[in-house]
C-alpha positions, 0 to 999 in steps of 0.5 A: 678522345674517340667515342667508344660504346658505354659497354666497351668502356664499363670498368670491371666491378670492385669488391670492398668488404663484401660489397660490390661496386658494379659501375654503370648499375647505379650511382654510389655515394661517398659521404664526406667526413672532414675531421678538420677545423677549417674545411670550407663548409663544415670545418670544426663540426666533426673534429672531435672523435665523438662528433666524427663518429656520430656524423659517420653513423648519420652518413651510414644510416642515410645510405652512404656507400663509402665514408671519406675521412679527411684530416687536411682541408683542401679548400682554396687557400687552406694551410698545410697541416703537419704529418703528425697532426693529420695522423692524429686527426684521421687514425682514431676516427678510422679505427673507431669507425671500423669497429662498428661498420663494414661500410668501406672507408676512404682516406682523403690524403696526399701523403703516402705515410697517412695513406699507409697508416689509415689502410692499416687502421682499417680504411679501404680506399685512398682518395688523393686530390693530387693524383699522386703528384704531391708525394711520389711515394704514393705510387709504390705505397698504393701498389704494395697495399693493393687498394683502390685509389682515386686520382683527381686533377688539380693544378698547383696546391690548394694555396695556389690553384685558383691562380692557375686556371689558364688552359688552352683546352680545358677538357683535353688538358684534364684528360691528358693529366688523368691519362698520364697519372693512370699510366704512372700508377699502372706502371708502379704495379696498381691494377687498372681496375683499382683506379678511379678518376676525378676531374676535380670540380672546383680545383684550379677551375673557374666558374665557367670551367666548372660548368663546362666540365660538368657538361663534358663529363662523358668525354672522360669515359674513354679512359676506362676508369670509374669516375668520381665527381664532387660538386657538393656545396662548391662555390660555383653553385653559390655563384649561381644561387647568390648563396654565400653559405655552403650549407644552404646550397643543398638543392643547387648541389642536387642539380649539379649531381643530377647533371653528373649522373647524366654525364655518367659519373659513377660516384658522387662525393657529397655532404648532404646524404639523404637529399642526394640519395633521393636525387640519385635514385630518380636520376638513375631511373631516368638516365641509367637504362638497363 
């Protein structure tokens, strides 16, 4: 993990629906829209089409650069839903949302068939928490669709990941996983400029490992891909604040987001859009020197 200059490692910009994502310029916000009954912080709130669309509009109005729609909870211990159920949750929302906004839509799925259907319905990005390891067809599907993909680090599955936190070298092992997944997708025909990495805060990581990961984010720069970080409302923040209610972790999330920006994150995946937009604007002014 040799250090290379920021300029050398700045990835190529990405254009989605006429919007340019110029990495290093500012922090972009991905607003979370869980159309699930069981997500850890907002399960059941937006799992009807009308509620989901109202929340999407709220996120867009609050400044979201991307809306991330997920129909399968990935919280620790979450049960897997059927393919049909995931499609039934995700596709109507993607289709309806695409009718009234040009904000890029991301689909949060590990299934290639859901990714394909969502992109055909109007989504723009695939966000795969398994880095394309749960469904081997994801590589060829993303290559065929020519869309950007977020590759996240995880061990095991949401059911097993919190038992798989024993690392010899946390950062090196996450780095090697991401490096190997980037190589696999490039080999499958995905342009490197369309690959976004996510070190996977909260996924098969202990409290202390999440803090170490946030401290050492700049080490992933040398992979040459834009970096997404998702600290929003996560349990390590609850641990610090002694706050069991995820919705009451807004300012803890703000501090974690500020740390991620200092560590050169490009995209933050968040629930609390208006507050995190202010955090980003101030942190960008401090840490991104043009």
